[in-house]
LUMDRENKOL-417432 format. One line per 10 residues: number of its first residue (from 1); for each residue x, y negated, z of N, C-alpha, C. Coordinates in steps of 0.05 Angstrom, whole numbers, plus 32768, in hexadecimal, padded with zeros to 4 digits. Last residue first. Layout:
LUMDRENKOL-417432
NUM) X,Y,Z,X,Y,Z,X,Y,Z ~ ...
end
This chain:
LUMDRENKOL-417432
138) 806D,7FF6,80E5,8065,7FDD,80F1,8076,7FC5,80E9 ~ 8055,8027,80BA,806C,8017,80C2,8063,7FFD,80CD ~ 802A,8059,80D2,802E,8041,80C1,8045,8031,80CC ~ 8043,809A,80DC,8037,8082,80E6,803C,806B,80D3 ~ 803C,80E0,80D5,8043,80C6,80C8,8034,80B0,80D6 ~ 805C,8117,80F6,8044,8108,80EE,804D,80EC,80E4 ~ 8072,815B,80F8,8078,813E,80F6,805D,8131,80F0 ~ 806A,8193,8120,805F,8183,810A,8067,8166,810D ~ 807C,81C1,813B,808E,81AB,8136,8084,819A,811F ~ 8057,81EA,813A,805B,81DB,8153,806A,81C1,814E
128) 805D,81FF,8107,8043,81F3,810E,8045,81E2,8127 ~ 8090,8213,810A,808C,81FC,80F9,8071,81EF,80FE ~ 8087,8240,812B,8096,8229,8135,8092,8210,8125 ~ 806A,8261,8108,805E,8258,8121,806C,8240,812C ~ 8091,8267,80E0,8077,825C,80D9,806A,8251,80F3 ~ 80BC,8280,80FC,80C0,8266,80EF,80A5,8259,80EA ~ 80C4,82B0,8114,80AF,829F,811F,80B0,8283,8113 ~ 80F0,82C4,80F9,80D7,82D2,80F6,80BF,82C2,8100 ~ 8117,82A0,810D,8110,82A0,80F0,80F5,82AD,80EB ~ 811C,82B2,8141,8112,8297,813C,8109,8294,811F
118) 8131,82E5,8136,8117,82E3,8142,810B,82C7,813E ~ 8163,82D4,8122,8150,82E3,8111,8134,82E2,811C ~ 8179,82BE,8150,8172,82AC,8139,8160,82BA,8125 ~ 817E,82EE,816E,816E,82D8,8178,8166,82C5,8161 ~ 81A2,830A,814D,8187,8314,8151,8174,82FE,815B ~ 81CF,82EA,8155,81C3,82ED,813B,81A7,82F7,813C ~ 81D8,82F4,818B,81D1,82D9,8183,81C5,82D9,8167 ~ 81E5,832A,8187,81CD,8322,8197,81C4,8306,8190 ~ 8214,8326,816A,81FD,8334,815E,81E4,832C,816D ~ 8235,830C,818F,822F,82FF,8175,8216,830C,8168
108) 8236,8334,81B6,822B,8319,81BC,8224,830A,81A3 ~ 824F,835D,819A,8233,8361,81A4,8226,8346,81AA ~ 8281,8347,8192,8270,834E,817B,8253,8351,8183 ~ 8291,8342,81C8,8290,832B,81B7,827E,8330,819F ~ 8292,8378,81D8,8280,8365,81E6,827C,834C,81D5 ~ 82BB,8389,81B6,82A0,8394,81B3,828B,8382,81C0 ~ 82E6,836D,81CA,82DF,8369,81AE,82C2,8374,81A9 ~ 82E8,8380,8201,82E3,8364,81FA,82D9,8360,81DD ~ 82C5,83BB,8214,82DC,83AE,8208,82D5,8392,81FE ~ 829E,83BA,8250,829F,83BF,8233,82B8,83B0,8228
98) 8295,83B1,8285,82AD,83C0,827E,82AF,83C6,8260 ~ 826D,8391,8296,8267,83AE,8296,827F,83BE,828D ~ 8282,835F,828C,8280,8368,82A8,827B,8386,82AB ~ 827A,835F,8255,8296,835E,8260,8296,8367,827D ~ 8242,835E,8253,8251,8375,8249,826E,8376,8253 ~ 823A,832C,826B,822D,8344,8276,823C,835D,826D ~ 8255,8308,824A,825E,830B,8266,8252,8325,8272 ~ 8238,8310,8219,8255,8312,821B,825E,8318,8237 ~ 8202,8306,8228,820A,8320,821E,8228,8325,8220 ~ 8208,82D0,823A,81FC,82E5,824B,8204,8301,8242
88) 821C,82B5,820E,822C,82B7,8226,8222,82CD,8238 ~ 81F1,82BC,81E8,820D,82C3,81E2,821D,82C8,81FB ~ 81C6,82A6,8205,81C5,82C2,81FC,81E2,82CC,81F7 ~ 81D8,8271,820C,81D2,8282,8224,81D2,82A0,821C ~ 81DA,8262,81D7,81F3,8262,81E6,81EF,8274,81FF ~ 81A3,8265,81C9,81B7,8277,81BC,81D1,8278,81CB ~ 818E,823C,81ED,8187,8259,81F0,819B,826B,81E2 ~ 81A6,820C,81D6,81AA,8215,81F2,81A5,8233,81F5 ~ 8198,8209,819D,81B4,8207,81A7,81B7,8214,81C3 ~ 8163,8210,818D,8178,8213,8179,8194,8214,8185
78) 8142,820A,81BA,8140,8222,81A9,8158,8226,8197 ~ 8154,81D8,81CE,8155,81F0,81DF,8155,8209,81CD ~ 8148,81B7,81A3,8164,81B9,81AC,8167,81D2,81BD ~ 8110,81BC,81A2,8120,81C6,818B,813E,81C9,8193 ~ 8103,81A2,81D1,80FD,81BF,81CE,810E,81CB,81B7 ~ 8111,816E,81C3,8120,817C,81D8,811C,819A,81D7 ~ 80EA,8165,819B,8107,8164,8194,8118,8172,81A9 ~ 80BC,8168,81B8,80C1,817D,81A4,80DE,817D,819B ~ 80C0,813A,81D7,80C1,8154,81E5,80C6,816B,81D1 ~ 80B8,8112,81B0,80D3,8116,81BC,80D5,8131,81CA
68) 8092,811F,8177,8092,811B,8194,80AE,8123,819F ~ 80A4,80FE,813C,80A2,8118,814A,80A2,8112,8168 ~ 8096,80D8,8100,809A,80DB,811D,8097,80F8,8126 ~ 80A6,80AB,80D0,80A1,80C7,80D4,80A9,80CD,80F1 ~ 808A,806F,80B9,809B,807B,80CE,8093,8098,80D1 ~ 808D,8059,8074,807F,8062,808C,8094,806A,80A1 ~ 8083,8039,8037,8096,803D,804D,8086,8044,8066 ~ 806A,8057,7FFC,8065,8047,8014,807A,804E,8029 ~ 806F,807B,7FD3,8081,8063,7FD3,807E,8052,7FEB ~ 802B,808E,7FCF,8047,8094,7FCA,8057,807A,7FC7
58) 8003,8079,8006,8008,8079,7FE9,8025,8080,7FE5 ~ 7FCF,8082,8037,7FEB,8083,802F,7FED,8084,8010 ~ 7FA2,807B,8059,7FA5,806B,8040,7FC3,806B,8038 ~ 7F8B,80BC,806F,7F97,80A1,8073,7F9A,8093,8058 ~ 7F8A,80FD,8089,7F7C,80E7,807C,7F88,80CC,8083 ~ 7FC9,811E,8084,7FB2,8116,8094,7FA4,8100,8085 ~ 7FF3,8152,8073,7FE4,813B,806A,7FCC,8137,807C ~ 802E,8164,8095,8012,816A,808F,8003,8151,8088 ~ 806A,8155,8072,8059,814E,8089,803D,8156,8083 ~ 80A8,8169,805E,808B,816B,8058,807C,8167,8072
48) 80E3,8143,804F,80D3,8155,8060,80B6,8155,8056 ~ 8123,8135,803A,8108,8137,8032,80FA,814C,8043 ~ 8153,8105,804C,8149,8120,8050,812C,8121,8049 ~ 818F,80E1,803C,8172,80E4,803F,816B,8101,8042 ~ 81C5,80E1,804D,81BA,80CB,803E,819C,80CB,8041 ~ 81D9,80F3,808F,81D0,80FA,8075,81C5,80E1,8067 ~ 81E3,80E6,80C3,81F9,80EE,80B3,81F2,80F6,8097 ~ 81A6,80FE,80DF,81BE,80ED,80E0,81D4,80F8,80CF ~ 8180,8126,80DD,817E,8110,80C9,8198,8100,80C9 ~ 8181,814A,8105,8185,8154,80EA,8186,813F,80D5
38) 81A5,813C,8141,818F,8135,812E,8195,813F,8113 ~ 81CF,8144,8161,81BB,8158,8161,81A5,8154,814C ~ 81EF,8117,815B,81FB,8131,8157,81E7,8147,8155 ~ 81CE,80EC,816A,81D4,80F0,814E,81E1,810B,8148 ~ 81BD,80DB,819B,81B4,80F6,8193,81BC,80FC,8176 ~ 81CD,80A7,81A1,81D9,80BB,81B3,81D2,80D8,81AB ~ 81DB,8081,8167,81C7,808E,8178,81D5,80A4,8188 ~ 81FD,806B,8143,81FF,8061,815E,81EC,8070,8171 ~ 81ED,8081,8113,8208,8087,811D,820C,807E,813A ~ 81BB,806C,810A,81BD,8088,8112,81D9,808E,811D
28) 81BD,8039,80F5,81BA,803C,8113,81BE,8059,811C ~ 81BA,803F,80BF,81D5,803B,80CB,81D4,803D,80E9 ~ 8190,8074,80AC,8194,8059,80B6,81B0,8057,80C1 ~ 8171,8098,8076,8186,8096,808B,818A,8079,8093 ~ 812D,80A7,806E,8144,8097,8066,8158,8094,807D ~ 810A,80DD,805A,8113,80CF,8071,812D,80C1,8069 ~ 80D6,80E4,802F,80F3,80E2,802F,80FB,80D1,8047 ~ 809F,810F,8031,80AB,80F6,803A,80C9,80F8,8039 ~ 8064,8129,8019,8081,812B,8017,808D,8110,801D ~ 802E,8145,8038,8039,812B,802E,8057,812E,802F
18) 8005,817E,802A,801D,8171,8034,8022,8156,8028 ~ 7FCF,8187,8017,7FDA,8196,802D,7FF2,8188,803A ~ 7FC1,8165,7FED,7FAE,816A,8002,7FBA,8178,801B ~ 7FFD,813D,7FE5,7FEB,8152,7FDC,7FD6,8157,7FF2 ~ 8026,8109,7FD2,8011,8111,7FE5,8000,8126,7FD7 ~ 806B,80F4,7FD2,8053,80FE,7FC5,8040,8107,7FDB ~ 808D,80D1,7FEF,8094,80D8,7FD4,807B,80E2,7FC5 ~ 8091,809D,801E,8080,80B3,8013,8087,80B7,7FF6 ~ 80C9,8093,8045,80BA,8089,802D,80AB,80A1,8022 ~ 80DC,8081,8088,80D9,8093,8071,80C9,8086,805B
8) 8100,807D,80C6,80F4,806F,80AF,80F2,8083,8097 ~ 80EE,80A6,80FD,8101,809E,80E8,80F2,8090,80D2 ~ 80E7,80B2,8143,80DD,80AA,8129,80F3,80A2,8117 ~ 80D0,80D5,817A,80E7,80CF,816A,80DD,80C8,814F ~ 80AB,80C0,81B5,80AD,80CC,819A,80C7,80C4,818D ~ 80A4,80A5,81E4,80A0,80C1,81E4,80A1,80CE,81C9 ~ 80A8,806E,81DB,80BE,807C,81E8,80BC,809A,81E8 ~ 809A,804F,819D,8090,805B,81B6,80A6,806D,81C1
end
């Protein structure tokens, strides 16, 4: 489906709360235009936990692990675009205000660090928004 990002995976274990899935690396990942931003490309495998939903899943079963494409774009904004805007905004703002360059640079780095700390504090809320889901392999 065009509105989702999916990876091949294999179910490792199932608990009432989480299903543990190993995402298998594909040779097609290297040709993908988003491989530089994807957390799966360039790795042999990655293990993730997906909220368990009722179904006839069994450990060892091959499945597709999916995420809505819009959530992927939102992740890129939160992880890359906004921090660069914070860094450049603070750096250029302080430089325009006449602050010494080295101090403006340190303040810009500190502001970016604070931004990532805030993201870390909201990790639980964000992880609820970025829920992967499992689809039967077609």
